[in-house]
NUDO-895061 format. One line per field, with one value per residue (C-alpha): residue in three letters; x, y, z; residue number from 1. Coordinates in steps of 0.001 Angstrom, whole numbers, plus 524288, in hexadecimal, padded with zeros to 5 digits. Example, Ala and Ser with C-alpha at 12.3 -4.5 7.8 and 13.67 -1.06 7.14 Angstrom:
<recs>
nunu	(ALA,SER) $
c1	(8300C,83566) $
c2	(7EE6C,7FBDC) $
c3	(81E78,81BE4) $
zaro	(1,2) $
</recs>
This chain:
<recs>
nunu	(MET,GLN,ASP,LEU,VAL,ARG,TRP,LYS,ASP,HIS,PRO,ARG,ARG,LYS,PRO,LEU,MET,ILE,TRP,GLY,ALA,ARG,GLN,ALA,GLY,LYS,THR,TYR,LEU,LEU,ARG,ASP,GLN,PHE,ALA,PRO,LEU,TYR,PHE,ALA,ASN,ARG,TYR,VAL,TYR,ILE,ASP,PHE,ARG,LEU,GLU,LYS,SER,ILE,ARG,ASP,TYR,CYS,MET,ASP,THR,VAL,ASP,PRO,LEU,GLU,ILE,VAL,ARG,PHE,ILE,ALA,VAL,GLU,LYS,ASN,VAL,LYS,ILE,THR,LYS,ASP,THR,LEU,LEU,ILE,PHE,ASP,GLU,ILE,GLN,GLU,CYS,PRO,ALA,ILE,ILE,THR,ALA,LEU,LYS,TYR,PHE,CYS,GLN,ASN,ALA,ARG,GLU,TYR,PRO,VAL,ILE,ALA,THR,GLY,SER,MET,VAL,ARG,ILE,ARG,LEU,TRP,ARG,LEU,ASN,HIS,LYS,ARG,GLY,SER,ARG,LYS,GLN,GLU,ASN,TYR,LEU,PHE,PRO,VAL,GLY,LYS,ILE,ASN,GLU,LEU,LYS,LEU,PHE,PRO,MET,SER,PHE,GLU,GLU,PHE,LEU,LEU,ASN,ARG,ASN,PRO,SER,LEU,LEU,ASP,MET,ILE,ARG,SER,GLY,TRP,LYS,ARG,GLN,GLN,PRO,LEU,ASN,PRO,SER,PHE,HIS,GLU,LEU,ALA,MET,GLN,GLN,LEU,TYR,ASP,TYR,LEU,LEU,VAL,GLY,GLY,MET,PRO,GLU,ALA,VAL,ASP,GLU,PHE,LEU,GLU,THR,GLY,ASP,TYR,ARG,ALA,ALA,ARG,THR,ILE,ILE,GLU,GLU,LEU,TYR,ASN,ASN,TYR,LEU,GLY,ASP,MET,GLU,LEU,TYR,GLN,ALA,SER,PRO,GLU,SER,VAL,MET,ARG,SER,ARG,ALA,ILE,PHE,ARG,HIS,ILE,TYR,ALA,GLU,LEU,ASN,LYS,GLU,ASN,ARG,ASN,PHE,ARG,SER,SER,MET,ILE,GLU,ASP,LYS,ALA,LYS,THR,ARG,ASP,MET,ARG,ALA,PRO,ILE,ASP,TRP,LEU,THR,THR,ALA,CYS,VAL,VAL,HIS,GLN,SER,TRP,GLN,LEU,PRO,GLU,HIS,ILE,THR,ARG,PRO,LEU,ILE,GLN,GLU,ASP,ASP,SER,SER,PHE,ARG,LEU,TYR,LEU,HIS,ASP,ILE,GLY,MET,PHE,SER,TYR,GLU,SER,GLY,GLU,ASN,ALA,SER,SER,PHE,LEU,LEU,LYS,GLU,GLN,GLN,ASN,THR,LEU,SER,GLY,ILE,PHE,PHE,GLU,ASN,TYR,ALA,ALA,ASN,GLU,LEU,MET,ALA,LYS,GLY,ILE,PRO,LEU,TYR,TYR,TRP,LYS,GLY,LYS,ASN,SER,ALA,GLU,MET,GLU,PHE,VAL,VAL,ASP,SER,GLY,ASN,GLN,ILE,ILE,PRO,ILE,ASP,VAL,LYS,ARG,GLY,ARG,GLY,THR,LEU,ASN,SER,LEU,VAL,LYS,PHE,ARG,ASN,HIS,ASN,LYS,ASN,GLY,LEU,ALA,VAL,LYS,LEU,SER,ALA,ASN,GLN,TYR,GLY,TYR,SER,GLU,ASP,GLN,LYS,LEU,LEU,THR,VAL,PRO,LEU,TYR,ALA,CYS,PHE,LEU,LEU,ALA,GLU,ASP,LEU,LYS,SER,GLY,GLN,LEU,ALA,LEU,SER,VAL,HIS,ARG,LEU,SER,ARG,GLU,SER,ASP,LEU,ASP,HIS,LEU,HIS,ILE,GLN,ALA,GLY,GLU,HIS,ARG,LEU,LEU,GLY,VAL) $
c1	(F74AA,F7E21,F73CC,F741F,F8443,F82E7,F7907,F80D6,F8D29,F87B7,F8CA1,F7DEF,F74F3,F688C,F5CE1,F5B5D,F4F3C,F4E38,F417E,F3BCF,F30FC,F2F7F,F36C8,F4273,F4B70,F4D11,F4EBA,F57CE,F6082,F629D,F6290,F681F,F7181,F758F,F73BC,F7CE8,F863A,F890B,F8380,F8768,F8398,F8105,F71ED,F64B2,F58E2,F4A7E,F3F27,F3384,F28D3,F2E2B,F35C4,F2934,F3033,F3967,F2E54,F26C7,F31B8,F33C7,F2637,F2736,F3479,F3D6F,F48CF,F53CA,F5CAA,F5216,F4D4D,F5BBF,F5C33,F4ED6,F528A,F60BD,F59C0,F4D6E,F5777,F635C,F6CD8,F75DC,F73EA,F7E80,F7FC1,F8693,F79D9,F716F,F6132,F5A67,F4A8E,F43E2,F336D,F33AE,F2727,F217B,F2960,F2625,F2BD9,F38E3,F369F,F36A9,F4092,F4B46,F4ABF,F4F39,F5AA4,F5F0E,F5EEE,F63DE,F69BB,F6E50,F7B67,F7205,F701B,F6240,F5AAC,F4C26,F441F,F37CB,F2CFE,F21A4,F2771,F2392,F14AA,F143C,F1824,F0E95,F035E,F0623,F070B,EF9CF,EF2CA,EE40E,EE3AE,EF3AB,EF8E1,F024F,F0D4D,F09E9,F109F,F1F40,F27AB,F3012,F3EA1,F4040,F4FB1,F5267,F55CB,F5C88,F551B,F56AF,F4D5D,F4EAF,F49FC,F46A5,F549E,F56EA,F5CD6,F6ACE,F68AE,F60ED,F6D9F,F763F,F70E6,F6F04,F7971,F83D0,F8D6C,F82CB,F802B,F8EE3,F8E6E,F8334,F88FB,F95D5,F8E87,F88D3,F95F5,F9CEA,F8ED8,F8F47,F8545,F868A,F8BDD,F7D83,F7E69,F7EE5,F7433,F6BAD,F6F45,F6C30,F607F,F5BAC,F5EAC,F56A0,F4B0D,F4D79,F4CD3,F3F5A,F3AB8,F4039,F40FD,F482A,F407C,F4B9D,F4429,F40C5,F4E01,F5384,F4A6F,F4CE2,F5ECE,F5C26,F5375,F52B5,F444A,F3D94,F30B2,F335B,F37B8,F2B95,F2543,F2B19,F2839,F19FC,F19D7,F1FA5,F182D,F0B8F,F1227,F13B5,F0490,F0211,F0A87,F01E5,EF8C1,F0202,F00D6,EF7B8,EECB4,EE19A,EDCE2,EDBD2,EE8E1,EEDC0,EE6B3,EEC65,EF94B,EF822,EF161,EFBE9,F0788,F0011,EFEED,F0B6E,F1001,F025A,F04A0,F113C,F0CE5,F054C,F090D,F076F,F0E81,F0A28,F0378,EF3CD,EEC4F,EE004,EE706,EE6FF,ED8FB,ECE20,ECE24,ED6D2,EE020,EEEFA,EEC24,EE5AC,EF1F5,EFC5F,EFAE5,EFBD5,F07D8,F0D5C,F0D24,F1307,F1E50,F218B,F2045,F2BA9,F2386,F2114,F287D,F21DB,F2649,F22DA,F1FD6,F27D8,F22A4,F25B3,F30EB,F39F0,F4055,F488F,F47EC,F3BDA,F2F5C,F2379,F1909,F0E5E,F0A6A,F011C,F0BA1,F12C6,F17CB,F1986,F246C,F24B3,F2FA4,F346B,F3577,F336C,F2620,F227E,F25C3,F1E7C,F1280,F12CD,F0F2E,F18EC,F1EDC,F2B44,F307B,F2EEF,F3A70,F41EF,F40EF,F46AE,F3CCE,F3398,F3B7F,F37B1,F29EC,F2B75,F25A8,F2F1A,F2726,F2F3F,F3D53,F364F,F320F,F3E75,F471A,F3F48,F4194,F50D1,F4FC9,F4799,F52C2,F5C97,F545E,F4F89,F4253,F3815,F34D1,F3020,F2C90,F20A5,F1E9C,F15F9,F11B3,F163F,F23C5,F2A26,F36D6,F3494,F3D2B,F447B,F4ED3,F55C5,F640D,F7002,F685C,F62B3,F5581,F56F9,F4B1C,F4BEA,F44B1,F41FF,F4131,F40EA,F4618,F4D2C,F3FB3,F3FDA,F4437,F37A1,F34DA,F4358,F3F7D,F34FF,F3A2F,F4545,F3B5A,F3852,F4323,F517D,F5954,F6229,F6602,F5C2F,F5BEA,F5580,F54A2,F52FB,F5659,F62E0,F70E6,F7799,F78FE,F79AB,F74A0,F7ACC,F7293,F64F9,F6C5F,F6618,F6C2E,F681A,F6703,F6622,F59F2,F6325,F6C87,F5FFA,F6624,F72E1,F6B9A,F644A,F6FC7,F758D,F690E,F68D3,F769F,F753D,F7FB9,F78CA,F7A7D,F8868,F8B45,F850D,F8AA2,F978C,F9374,F9000,F9CF4,FA2C3,F9B55,F9F9E,FACDF,FABF9,FA561,FB18E,FB9E1,FB1DF,FB3F8,FC24F,FC3EE,FBD57,FC5D4,FD145,FCC45,FC74C,FD609,FCF78) $
c2	(EFBB0,EEEFA,EE6FA,EF28A,EF1E7,EE4D6,EE5D4,EEF29,EE9C3,EDB2E,EDA47,ED37C,EDD43,EDF04,EEA96,EEB8C,EEBFD,EF0B7,EED3B,EF3C7,EFA42,F0703,F0FE7,F0596,F0EF0,F09BA,F14E4,F1B92,F0FFB,F10C1,F1F0C,F2538,F1A32,F0FD1,F1800,F238E,F1AF9,F0FFF,F173E,F2599,F3054,F22E5,F2036,F22F2,F22DC,F214E,F21C1,F1C75,F23B3,F31FA,F2F16,F2E6A,F304A,F248A,F1CAA,F1ED2,F1B3C,F0F2D,F0A37,F09B7,F0329,EF774,EF9A4,EFD73,F053C,F0BF8,F0FB0,F1493,F1D9F,F22FE,F2485,F2BCC,F3447,F38EE,F39C6,F3F4D,F36A6,F2D72,F2030,F1577,F078A,F0C6F,F13F2,F0E37,F0F2C,F10FC,F0E15,F1115,F0EB7,F05C7,F0267,F0EF6,F0AE1,EFA2D,EFA33,EFC6F,EF025,EE92C,EF0DE,EEB7F,EDED5,EE43A,EEBC4,EDF2E,ED885,EE3BF,EEFD5,EE7EB,EF0DF,EFB36,EFCFA,EFCB1,EFE01,EFD84,EFE95,F0294,EFEB5,EF400,EF21C,EE2A4,EE7DA,EF2E0,EE8A8,EDEAF,EE909,EECA5,EDF60,EDA25,EE5AD,EE467,EE7E2,EE6F6,EE3BA,EDAEF,EE3EA,EECCC,EE232,EE3F6,ED97B,ED9F5,ED62E,EC8A5,EC4C5,ED139,ED9B5,ED97C,EDC12,EE18C,EE3DC,EEE8A,EEE00,EF9A0,EFB66,EEF97,EF113,EEFB4,EFCB0,F028E,EFFAB,F0457,F1162,F130F,F0CE0,F05D7,F03EC,EFB83,EF515,EF132,EEB35,EE309,EDD38,EDBCD,ED2D7,ECBD3,EC797,EC3B1,EBC48,EC48E,ECB0F,EDB18,EE237,EE2E0,EF0CD,EF08B,EE721,EEF2E,EFB87,EF251,EED37,EFBB6,EFFBC,EF415,EF947,F069A,EFF3A,EF885,F0540,F0CCD,F0219,F014C,F0A06,F1444,F1F12,F1DFA,F192B,F247E,F2E41,F25E1,F2566,F346E,F395E,F2DFE,F308F,F2366,F2B71,F31FE,F2470,F1D4E,F28F7,F250B,F1791,F1A06,F224E,F1673,F0D71,F1516,F1773,F0717,F070E,F1075,F0AAE,EFD4E,F0384,F01BD,EF930,EEEA4,EE77A,EEC91,EF498,EE874,EE469,EF1B5,EF1B3,EE4B0,EE740,EF410,EEB24,EE070,EEB99,EF238,EE4FE,EDD5E,EE37E,EDD1B,ED10F,ECF28,ED1AB,EC6E1,EB912,EB385,EBCEF,EB653,EBF9E,EBF62,EC49F,EC55E,ED0D2,ED7F4,ED3C3,ECD46,EC011,EC345,EB6FD,EB754,EB639,EC2BC,EC9E1,EC2DF,ECE48,ED9DD,ED2C4,ECFE7,EDFED,EE2F4,ED863,EDC98,EEB5C,EE718,EEC1C,EDFA5,ED1F8,EC4A8,EB916,EAD4D,EA20C,E944F,E8651,E7FFF,E7917,E81A0,E7CF5,E840E,E8BEA,E92CA,E92A3,E9907,E8FFB,E956C,EA255,EA6AA,EA6D0,EB381,EBE97,ECC19,ED711,EE4A6,EE813,EF2B5,EF16D,F00C2,EFFAB,EF303,EF8B2,F0495,EFCAF,EF61C,F035F,EFF3F,F0C07,F0F57,F0EDB,F0069,F000C,F0A04,F08FC,EFC2A,EF9CD,EF70B,EF0E1,EE50E,EE544,EE54B,EDB36,ED0DC,ED326,EE073,ED8B4,ECCE1,ED769,EDDA6,ED196,ECF53,EDC24,ED86E,ECAA7,ED07D,EDAC8,ECEC0,EC954,EBE40,EB8B3,EB7FB,EAB4F,EA796,E9A9C,E9819,E8C3D,E879F,E8E93,E9D0F,E9692,E9FBD,EA587,EB1BB,EAFD1,EA365,EA5D8,E9C0B,E9E8F,E9767,E8BC9,E8CF9,E912E,E9AED,E9E11,EABEC,EAEFF,EBD57,EC083,ECE95,EC890,EBBB9,EB2DD,EA46C,E9996,E924F,E95D7,E910A,E845E,E82AB,E861E,E7D2E,E72D1,E7269,E77F2,E759A,E78E5,E8251,E918C,E9C07,EA926,EB1B0,EBF8D,EC832,ED26C,ECA42,ECA07,EC1EF,EB395,EA63B,E9A23,E8D4A,E83C6,E8B57,E8E5F,E9B8B,EA897,EB3F4,EC059,ECDF7,ED558,EE02E,ED652,ED1B5,ED85E,ECFDE,EC219,EC3B3,EC73F,EB8F3,EB3F4,EB889,EB3EC,EA743,EA92D,EA935,E9A0F,E9A84,EA5D1,E9FAA,E92D6,E9B06,EA0A8,E9499,E8E86,E9AF6,E9732,E8A37,E8E9B,E9804,E8E2D,E85A1,E9121,E937C,E85F6,E8377,E8F84,E8B72,E7D30,E858E,E8D33,E812A,E7AEA,E6FB3) $
c3	(D7911,D7987,D7111,D6794,D6594,D63A6,D5986,D518C,D5166,D4D02,D3FA2,D3AD3,D4323,D3DCB,D3F31,D4D3E,D54E7,D6207,D69F6,D7689,D7E2A,D7BDE,D8367,D8719,D80A3,D7369,D6BBD,D76C2,D7499,D66B8,D632E,D6E40,D735F,D691D,D5CA7,D618B,D681A,D5C7D,D4FE6,D52A5,D477B,D4143,D43BF,D4033,D493D,D4248,D4B2B,D438E,D4D87,D49F0,D3BC3,D32CD,D2648,D2918,D2EB1,D2246,D1951,D21D8,D205F,D118B,D1001,D1770,D0ECB,D18D0,D0F3C,D0B2C,D18C2,D1BC9,D0FC3,D1399,D226F,D1DE7,D151A,D1EE0,D2A81,D20C8,D26EA,D220E,D245A,D222D,D25F1,D332A,D35BD,D4079,D3D40,D49B8,D4612,D5140,D5576,D4953,D4C94,D4549,D39D5,D3931,D2AC6,D2EDF,D3877,D2CE0,D256B,D305D,D2923,D1D60,D2440,D2A19,D1C89,D13E4,D1B70,D278B,D292F,D2D90,D3B54,D3EB4,D4CA2,D4C93,D587C,D5DA4,D67FE,D6492,D56F9,D5711,D5CD2,D5129,D463D,D4B81,D4BF5,D3D17,D3759,D3DFB,D3CC5,D3696,D26CE,D2707,D1A3E,D1822,D119A,D1FFC,D2764,D2CEB,D2EE8,D3B65,D37C5,D3D58,D3C3E,D37D7,D43CF,D5056,D5BA6,D68FA,D7449,D7D3F,D8B70,D9510,D9D0A,DA474,DB2A1,DAC6F,DA536,DAF3F,DB861,DACAC,DAD60,DBBBC,DC24B,DB9FC,DC35F,DCB25,DBE8C,DBBDB,DC96A,DC813,DBAFC,DC2C6,DCD1D,DC382,DBB04,DC7F7,DCCC5,DD979,DE199,DE245,DEE01,DF64A,DF53B,DE700,DE6E2,DED66,DE40B,DD91C,DDDDF,DDFB7,DD2A1,DCEB6,DD616,DD026,DC263,DC5C7,DC771,DBE0C,DB18B,DA6AD,D9CB2,D97FB,D9B1D,DA7E5,DAAE4,DA50E,DAE75,DB9B6,DB7EA,DB5C4,DC037,DC9D2,DCA47,DCC4F,DCA1E,DBD92,DB850,DBBA5,DB511,DA7D3,DAA26,DACBC,D9F07,D978C,D9ED4,D9970,D8AD8,D8A7D,D8E34,D8371,D7A7C,D7B08,D7166,D66B6,D5B71,D6397,D5E17,D65DC,D71C8,D7A33,D7794,D7C23,D8854,D8C44,D893D,D9235,D9C6E,D9C56,D9D1D,DA93B,DB012,DAE0B,DBCF8,DC247,DB886,DBF83,DCD7F,DD0CB,DD5B2,DC800,DBF90,DB2DC,DA804,DAC88,DA134,DA958,DB24C,DA686,D9FC9,DA7C3,DA200,D9844,D913A,D8F60,D80D9,D82ED,D86F4,D7D9C,D72A1,D7E43,D84E2,D76D5,D7453,D82B6,D8060,D72D5,D77E7,D7FC1,D8CE9,D91DF,D9363,D93AC,D9C45,D9950,DA239,DA1CF,DA4CB,DB165,DAADE,DA3D7,D96B7,D8E15,D8531,D8E2A,D8952,D9047,D95CF,D8E55,D88DF,D94E9,D9F49,D9F3C,DA726,DA139,DA6D2,DA331,D9B0C,DA4ED,DB421,DB58E,DAE90,DB644,DC24D,DBD9A,DBA7C,DC8F4,DCECA,DD865,DDEBE,DDC57,DEAB1,DE950,DE0C0,DE747,DF737,DFBA9,E0592,DFBAA,DF0F4,DF604,DF4D8,DE783,DE019,DDA2A,DCCB2,DC9F7,DCB17,DC134,DB7F9,DB836,DB5FB,DA94B,DA4E8,DA6D5,DA0B1,D95BC,D93BD,D9274,D8832,D90CA,D8E6D,D9A4A,D9FC1,DAD5E,DB4CE,DBD8A,DC68F,DCFBE,DDC24,DD731,DD4F9,DC8CE,DC22E,DBD92,DB2FD,DAB11,DA204,D97F4,D99C4,D9589,D9254,DA17C,DA4FC,DB0C6,DB91D,DBFC7,DCAE4,DCF0A,DDD26,DE3C4,DEF3B,DF407,DF2BD,DF22E,DE7F9,DE7B7,DD95B,DD5EB,DDBBA,DD5F5,DC93A,DC8B8,DCD58,DBEE1,DB8FD,DB975,DC59F,DBD5D,DC09E,DC6D9,DC870,DD2FD,DCF89,DDDB6,DE405,DE9C5,DE7E2,DDC85,DE079,DDC37,DE4AE,DDE9F,DE778,DE18A,DD4BD,DD6AD,DD1C2,DD7F9,DD090,DD6DB,DCE24,DCA6A,DC366,DBA14,DADC3,DB176,DB18B,DA609,D9E43,DA2DE,DA035,D9447,D9000,D9583,DA032,DACCC,DAF3D,DACA0,DB5C8,DBFBA,DBDC4,DBF98,DCAD9,DD136,DCD9F,DD482,DE09F,DE0CA,DDFE3,DE992,DF308,DF29A,DF516,E01BE,E0520,E0249,E0AA4,E1771,E15AA,E15C6,E22BA,E292C,E26BD,E1BD0) $
zaro	(1,2,3,4,5,6,7,8,9,10,11,12,13,14,15,16,17,18,19,20,21,22,23,24,25,26,27,28,29,30,31,32,33,34,35,36,37,38,39,40,41,42,43,44,45,46,47,48,49,50,51,52,53,54,55,56,57,58,59,60,61,62,63,64,65,66,67,68,69,70,71,72,73,74,75,76,77,78,79,80,81,82,83,84,85,86,87,88,89,90,91,92,93,94,95,96,97,98,99,100,101,102,103,104,105,106,107,108,109,110,111,112,113,114,115,116,117,118,119,120,121,122,123,124,125,126,127,128,129,130,131,132,133,134,135,136,137,138,139,140,141,142,143,144,145,146,147,148,149,150,151,152,153,154,155,156,157,158,159,160,161,162,163,164,165,166,167,168,169,170,171,172,173,174,175,176,177,178,179,180,181,182,183,184,185,186,187,188,189,190,191,192,193,194,195,196,197,198,199,200,201,202,203,204,205,206,207,208,209,210,211,212,213,214,215,216,217,218,219,220,221,222,223,224,225,226,227,228,229,230,231,232,233,234,235,236,237,238,239,240,241,242,243,244,245,246,247,248,249,250,251,252,253,254,255,256,257,258,259,260,261,262,263,264,265,266,267,268,269,270,271,272,273,274,275,276,277,278,279,280,281,282,283,284,285,286,287,288,289,290,291,292,293,294,295,296,297,298,299,300,301,302,303,304,305,306,307,308,309,310,311,312,313,314,315,316,317,318,319,320,321,322,323,324,325,326,327,328,329,330,331,332,333,334,335,336,337,338,339,340,341,342,343,344,345,346,347,348,349,350,351,352,353,354,355,356,357,358,359,360,361,362,363,364,365,366,367,368,369,370,371,372,373,374,375,376,377,378,379,380,381,382,383,384,385,386,387,388,389,390,391,392,393,394,395,396,397,398,399,400,401,402,403,404,405,406,407,408,409,410,411,412,413,414,415,416,417,418,419,420,421,422,423,424,425,426,427,428,429,430,431,432,433,434,435,436,437,438,439,440,441,442,443,444,445,446,447,448,449,450,451,452,453,454,455,456,457,458,459,460,461,462,463,464,465,466,467,468,469,470,471,472,473,474) $
</recs>
């Protein structure tokens, strides 16, 4: 919502394209929240899947003024330059995507937002289908649109709806660079376990918040999961590609739940090569249902560049779907005595989603003898490794990482309280504060904040020493 308001108020705004997986909340955000709040009685919503006459007309013209006139007549509404136009399900009307270029060039005063699922996939298929005539090709308006990606609800958004007071407390503690009271720390961790189970798909979250029924929320997740599998028949080149996409999607938990968590084509199909899986993986990432993380070389340089095209990991875009795919019983997330049995990959997939939601690309580092850092981020002109642990863990991987890379700030993301070790240059961040970590990494402020914390710790140490000296009469 904040991003939409910034777009609305920008003096040189372009037509806005919103990307995102199916059922992530794009239509609800635009039609039911943003438009009524900021364009009350001044917006027009067009669903190209349902409104055939408008769709057919827009397929024959890219002139924005002609399109506006036709919509005004067809829907019997007055459209002015203060009227928000919402084009939904635009994959059903590829010509309107090209028309966005001309809205930008010739009618930028009209606020226009377009959204839909698998838009890029549909355009690619139309432009590459056999027998396609040149005039049938549809151009993507590169440089003529603003873009925004919508993800499933993050843990921050989950808390905003379930326990905003606790969210404020977590934010306040982060700002003061202090750990939470132990009772609130435990409460925040339990809320996180609930989120790991329910996930961030709006329909599942809504059901859970309304009823408190974990099983009902999981039923919705199961339906969405199966709908995603069904979607994989859309716009793919061959039945073989469809089968591989489904197999990859179903095996993401299994791929991560092994000693070497790198993607292995042989787990999907006997004797298959990584190159055989590139098109299906591209489909899954373009459809925004899978995130891809790339392995970095042992010695990392800036800017971050992957080691090669064959070493990577895949994560599901929603942690609730990931938990469903794992087959893990709900009690493992709800009962304290069973939570410690959960694999660390649940927290790794969760962290990947939180980083992606803040616009941080995914990279990881692998050294020899199983040493690895789950994520590496280029932030504030520093390379910052992130170690994701469920519990305390050891620092062996960090030591090996620093054998090959600069001894700078590192982050441990775990169930432990917030803290900083000056000797180890290690910031410990509780798992529930991952969204705050991601915010500071994205803005480049994390290293500066930790430097300030380090200086304050030195001052506190001097004050303690001075107090001891006074007590001793020195």
